[in-house]
C-alpha positions in Angstrom: 37.1 10.5 -6.3 34.5 11.4 -3.6 33.3 14.3 -5.7 32.7 12.0 -8.7 30.8 9.6 -6.5 28.7 12.5 -5.0 28.0 13.8 -8.6 27.0 10.3 -9.7 24.7 9.7 -6.8 23.3 13.2 -7.2 22.7 12.6 -10.9 21.0 9.3 -10.2 18.7 10.8 -7.5 17.8 13.7 -9.8 17.0 11.3 -12.6 14.8 9.0 -10.4 13.0 11.7 -8.2 12.9 14.8 -10.5 13.4 14.0 -14.2 11.1 11.0 -14.2 8.4 12.6 -12.0 5.0 12.4 -13.6 1.3 11.8 -12.6 1.9 8.0 -12.7 4.8 8.3 -10.2 2.6 10.5 -8.0 -0.1 7.8 -8.1 2.5 5.3 -7.1 3.5 7.5 -4.1 -0.2 7.9 -3.0 -0.6 4.1 -3.2 2.5 3.5 -1.2 1.2 6.0 1.4 -1.9 3.9 1.8 0.2 0.8 2.5 2.4 2.7 5.0 -0.7 4.1 6.7 -2.3 0.6 7.1 0.7 -0.6 9.1 0.6 2.6 11.3 -3.1 2.0 12.0 -2.6 -1.7 12.8 0.4 -0.9 15.1 -1.5 1.8 17.0 -4.6 -0.4 17.4 -2.4 -3.3 18.7 -0.6 -1.1 21.1 -3.8 0.2 22.5 -5.2 -3.3 22.9 -2.0 -4.8 24.2 -2.4 -7.6 21.6 -2.3 -8.1 17.8 -5.4 -6.4 16.3 -6.3 -6.0 12.6 -8.8 -3.1 12.5 -11.2 -2.6 9.6 -9.2 0.5 8.4 -6.3 -1.8 7.7 -8.3 -3.7 5.1 -9.7 -0.5 3.5 -6.2 1.0 3.3 -4.9 -2.3 1.9 -7.7 -2.3 -0.7 -7.1 1.4 -1.7 -3.3 0.9 -2.0 -3.7 -2.4 -3.8 -6.1 -1.0 -6.4 -4.0 2.1 -7.0 -0.8 0.0 -7.3 -2.6 -2.4 -9.7 -3.6 0.5 -11.9 0.0 1.7 -11.7 1.4 -1.8 -12.6 -1.1 -2.1 -15.5 0.2 1.2 -16.8 3.8 0.2 -16.4 3.0 -3.2 -18.0 4.9 -5.2 -15.3 3.5 -8.8 -15.3 5.1 -9.6 -11.9 3.7 -6.5 -10.3 0.3 -7.0 -11.9 -0.2 -10.6 -10.7 1.0 -9.7 -7.2 -1.3 -6.7 -6.8 -4.3 -8.5 -8.4 -3.9 -11.4 -5.9 -3.5 -8.9 -3.0 -6.7 -7.0 -4.1 -8.6 -10.4 -4.1 -7.3 -11.2 -0.5 -8.3 -7.7 0.8 -11.8 -7.9 -0.7 -12.3 -11.4 0.7 -11.2 -10.2 4.2 -13.5 -7.2 4.0 -16.3 -9.5 3.0 -15.7 -11.7 6.1 -15.5 -8.7 8.4 -18.7 -7.2 7.0 -20.6 -10.5 7.1 -19.6 -11.1 10.7 -20.6 -7.6 11.7 -24.0 -8.0 10.0 -24.6 -11.2 11.8 -23.5 -9.7 15.1 -20.4 -12.0 15.4 -17.8 -9.4 14.8 -16.4 -7.0 17.5 -15.9 -3.4 16.6 -12.2 -2.9 15.8 
C-alpha cells in the first residue's frame, strides 16, 4: 500500500514538475520569484529600521511579478487570475506614482 502511494505521488510530481514543464511554466516561476523577493526585501528593510518599512524595490518587484503573472494568466485564459493580477498591477503602478511624486516634490524619504 505504501509503495502504491509513493508511486502515485511520484507520478503526480513528475506530471506537474517535469511532463508539463514549458516556457510558460518557467515564466510563472520567474514571476513567483519576483513576489517572493519583494517580501524578503520588505522584511530586511523593516528589520534594519526596527519598524515596518515598504521600500521602493517592493513596488518594483510587485509590478514585475504582477505583469509577468498577468501575461501568464492571459495565456492560460484564467478569468479569476486575470482580474486579480490586473487589479494588482493597477495598485502597484498607483503606489509607484505616489512614491515618485513625493520624491520629486521632496516629501518622500529614501527607503
